[in-house]
N, C-alpha and C positions, 0 to 999 in steps of 0.2 A: 782641248778635244776630249769628249767623253769616252769612257772605257767601261768594259765589263770584265770582272773576274768571275768566270763561270762557276767556280767551285767555292766562292766566298759565301759564308753563312747568310749574309743579308740578301744576296741574290737568290740563293736556293730557297729562302723563306718567302721572298716576294719579288719575282722578276717583273711584274706588270708595269711599275712606273718606268723602268728602264726601257722596256719594250716600247712604251708610248713615246718616250723622248727620242729614241732612235728612229722610229717611224717618221717622226716630224722633222728631225734634224740630220740624220745620217742613215737613210734607209738601207744602204749597202755599206758595210764597214769592215775594214780589214783588222783582224785580231792578231797581234803579235803572239799572244799567249797560246792560242791553239792553231795558228798558222792557217787560218781560213777566212774567207769572206763571209760575213754574217748578213743575212737578208731578212728584213723585218716587215716589209710592206706586202700586203696581200697580192697586189698585181705583179710585183716582182717575183714573189714566191711562185705564183702560178706560171709565170714565164719560164722559170727554171724547171718546173715540174713537167712542162709540156713542150718546151722549145727544143729545136734540133741542135742548138749550141751546147746543150748540157746532157750528161749521161750519168748513169749509176755505176758504170764499169770502172773499177779501180782495184788492182790486185791486193792492196794492203788495207782494204776496208775492214773495220773491226768486225762487223757482222760476218764477213767471209772467213776471217781467222777463227771465229768462235764456232760457227755452224757449218762451215764449208760453203761451197758455191750453191746459191739458191736463186730464185727469181729476183731477189733483191739486187743481185749483182749482174744482171743480164739486160741487155737492150737488143733491139733489132729482131731479125727472123727467129733466132733461137728462143728469145723471150716469148715471142708470139706463139711459137710451137708448143712451149711448155704451159703457158698461161691458158691457152684455148681449152684444153680438156678440163683443167681445173675450174675455169669459169663455167663450163657446161655443167659440171657437177654441183658447184655452189650456187649458180644462178639459174640453172635449168628448172623449169616450173615444177615438174613432178617430184624430183629428188629434193629440190630446195625446200619445198613445203614439208616433206617428210623429215628432213634433217632439222629444220628449224623447229618443228613441233617436238621432236625428240629432245633437242637442246633445252627448250622451254620446260618440258616435263621433268628433265633432270634437275633443273634449278628449283622447281616447285617441290620435288621430292626431298631435296636437301633442306629446304625450309621446314618441311613437315618433321624432319628428324632432329631439329634443334631443340635443346632442352628449354622448357618454359621457366619463368621466374628465376632468371639467372643473369649474370653479367658476362658478356662474351666479347672478346676482341674480334671484330668482324674482319679486319684486314688479315690477321694471322690465321683466322679460321676459314669461314665459307667464302670470303672474297678471293682467297687463294685457291681453295679446293674446287669450287663449283665450276669456274671456267675451264680448268685443266681437265676435270672429270668429263665435262660436256664435250670438250675437244677430243679427248682420248676415246670416248664412246663413239663419236662421229668417225674417227679414224678406224675403229675396230680393234682397239687395244683392250684386252681382257681386264676386268675390274681388279684382279689380284695384283696387277702391275701398276696400278694408278699411283700408289704412294711412292714407289720407286721413281716413277715418271715425274711426279711433282717435284721431288727433291733434285732430280737430275736437271730438269729444264730450268728450275729456279736458279740453280748454281750457274748454269750456262748463260742465262739471260742477264745475271748480275754482271757479267764481263762486258756487256754492251754499254754500261753506264758508269764507267770509271771504277770498276771494282778493283780492289787490291788483293783479290783472292789468288789462289795458286793456279797459274795458267796451265801448269803441267797436269794438275788434277782435272781441270776443265777439258784438256785435250783427251785424257783417258776416258772421261765420262762421255764426251762426244763420240769417241770410237765405240764405246759400249752401246750407246744409244743407236748409232748407225747400224751396227751389227744386228741388234734386236729388230729394228725396223725392216732391214733387208730380209731377215728371216720371215717376218710376217708377210712382206710383199711377195716373196717368191713361193710361199707354201701355206701360210697359216692364217690369213686374214678372212673374216667372215665375208660372204659375197655381198651383203647389203651394208657396205661400209666404204669409206674412202679408200682404204688400203686394198679392199677387195676389188674396187674399180681400177685402182692403179695397177694391180696385178694383171688385169686384162690389157691395159695400155702397154705394159712391158712385154707381155706375151705376143702382142700384135705388132711390136716393133715401133710403136708411136714414140716411146721414150725409152731411155736406158734405165737399168736398175739403179745406177748411181744418181741419175736425175730424179728418179722416183723417191729415193731417200731424201734428196734435197727438198722436194715438195712436201714430204711428210714432216721434216724437221722445221721447215718454215711455218707450216700450219700449226704445229705445237707451240712454237715460240710466239707467234702472233695471237693464237688463241689463249695464251696464258697471260702475258704481262699487260697488254693493253686492256683486256677484259677485266683482270683483277683491278687495275687502276680505274676503269670505268665504274665498276660496282662500288669501290671504295669512295671515289669522288662523288658519286651520286648520293650515297649515304651522308657524306660530308655536307653536300649542298642541301639535303633535306634538313639537316641540323641548322645550317646557316640561314635558311629561308623558310621559316616555319609556316608563313602564310601560304606560299606556293606549295609547300609540302602537304598542308591540310587539304588544299584543293586537289592535289594529285591522289591523295589517299581516299578522298570522298568520291572521286570520279576516275576509275581506272583508265578511261579513255584519254585522260590528260597526262597520265604517267609517261607515255611515250615521248610527248613533247618535253617533259621535264628532263628525261634522260638525254634527249638530243641537245637540249640547251646546256646541260652539264658537259657534254662532249665539246661544245663550242667554247664555253666559258672557263671550264677547268679540264682541259683535255689531258688524258693520261700520258700522251707522248707529245713533247714540246717541239721537237725538231727532227729533221732528217737531213741527208747529205746528197749533194750532187757534185759533179766535176765538169769543168769547162772542156769541151772537145777541142776548141780552137780559141784564138784570141777574140774577145768579144767585149761588149760594153753593157752594163746593167745599171739603170738609173743614173747614167752619166759617169759611172765609175769603170775604168778599164779593168778587165778581168783576163789575165793571161791564160793561154792554153795550159791545161793540166791543173789549174787552181781548184782547190776544194771549196765548196760553198756550204755553209751551215744554214739551212732554211728554217727560220723560226716560225713553224706552223702556228704555234699558239699566239704569237704576236699578230699574225695575219688574221686570226679568228677574232681579234678585238680591234680590227681596223675600221674606223668610222666611215671610210669610203665605201664599205660593203655593208656594215651592220649599223643601223641607227641606234644611238645610245649603247654603243658596243661594250662599254665597261660595265653595264648593268646586266643583272641576271633576269631575263624575261622569257619564261617558258612559252609564252604565247606567240613569240616571234617565229618567222620562218628562218631556219638555219641553213637554207640553201646557200651554198658557197663556203660552208665550213671546210677547213683544210685538214681536220683531224685525221681523216682516213686517206689523206693524199688527194691527188687529182691526176687525171690522165692515164697513161698506159700502166702506171704502177699503183693506181688506187687500190685500196684493200678490197678483195673479193668477199671477205667474210663480214662486211659491215652489218648486214641485216641479221646474221646469226648472233653477233656480239650484242646488238641492240636487243634481240629477243631474249637472250640469256639474262642480261641486266634487268630488263623490264619484268620478266617472269619472276626473277629472284626478289627484286625489291617489292613488286606488287604482292607476292605471296607473303613476304615479311610484314608488310603493312597490314595485310588482311588478318594474319594470325596474331600479330602483336601490335594492336592499335596504339598502345602506350609506349611504343619504341622510342628510346631517347638515349643520347650520349651522356655518359655519367661524369666525364672529366670536364672541369671548368678551370681555365679556358679550353676551348675546343682545340684538340691537337691540330697543328698546321698541315697543309699539303706541302710537301717538299720533295726535292730530288732535282736531278739535272735533266737528262733527256726524258726519263720516265718519272712521272710525278704523281704521288698519292700520299695520304697520311701514312706514317709508319705504323701507327696503331689507332684504333677507333673502338673504344670500349662502349658497348651499348647494353642497356638493360632490356631484356626480353621479358616483358611482364606476362602474366597469365592471360589467356584469351579473354578479350572483352575489357581489359584494363584500360583506363583512360587517364 
C-alpha cells in the first residue's frame, strides 16, 4: 500500500507524482501519520466542499487556534449572516470596482518604486509587501502601521503550516492585533474602507464587534499568504515557461490567463480541511462521523477528468473548475482582487523591466506543505528597455 510522509523533503519538493498515483489508485486514503482521510480526486473534493455530510466546524482546528473564530470555522445560518455583508462589499459592483482599482494601483506604485539595475529577492521583498499593503489599504489601516502588520500577520500565518515557532508569542501577537483592529472598527477607520463599512454593521447590530474582528483578521490572513504565493509562483512560472512568458509580456491581455493557469498548475495553497458530520462513504471508503478530511485541492487541479493534458502548463486553457480558491459556500470572496493585484504587479514589472530574469541556476524550487512557493527568487531588474 502506498503512503505519503507529508513533511518528507522529497514530497515537499515534488508532490505531483504522488498526487497522480493516489488519484488513480487510492483517491481517498487514511493517513496514520496525520490521522486524516486524504482526498485526491476532483469530484470527491467537490463533494466534500459542497455536500451536507461535511462541515468546517471543529473546535480544535489550527486556524481557529491561531486566528480565533472566523468564517473559516462556521457553517449554517451564522456563516451566511456574516458572509452576506462581506460578499456585498467585495462583490458589489460599485465598491468592488473601486477596491479592485485601488489594489491594482497600489501594486503598480510598488513596481515604480523598485530600484533599477539591481538584483532583488522578489519573495522576501515585493511579493510579501505588495499583497499585505494592498489588503491593509483596503481595510483602512494607516500606512505607518503596515510594517508592524506585515511582521505580525506573517508570524501568525506561519503557525498554519507546521511552524515550530513560539505559540505563546503567536497568542500575544494575535491579542495585540485584535485589540488594534477593534479600536479601528469602533472609532478610527476611514469611511471609504472595509473597516469603515464594518463599523456601520456593528453600529446597526448586524454583527458583533468580536465577529467584526474575525472578518478583519481573516481578510488580512487570506490577503497575505495566498497572494504572496500567487505572485511568487507566477514569477516562477514565467522563468520556467519563457515562451508563454514572452507572449504574456507582449500582450497584456494574455497575462490574466497566465496568472489563472499558474493558480491551477502551481497553486499557493495545496489543501484545506473538512470534517464528517455523520457516518458516510466517499469513493467507496467508509468515513466515520467526526473524521477529519484533508482535501488535496492541488491534486484536484491536475485531475485529467476535468482538465485535458492536466499536467501541462497551458495558459490558453479554460481554468473553469479550478479548486484553488475553493468551491461552494466557503469559496474565497477575494479571488478577483487577488488576481488583480498579481496581474497589475507582474504586468508593471514586465513593462518596466523587459529584461527581467532569475539569476540563480538551477531555479529555486517551489516548496512547502499547505502553503507552497519558492523560499527565495532572486531576479535581475535591468534598466528600462534592457532585453
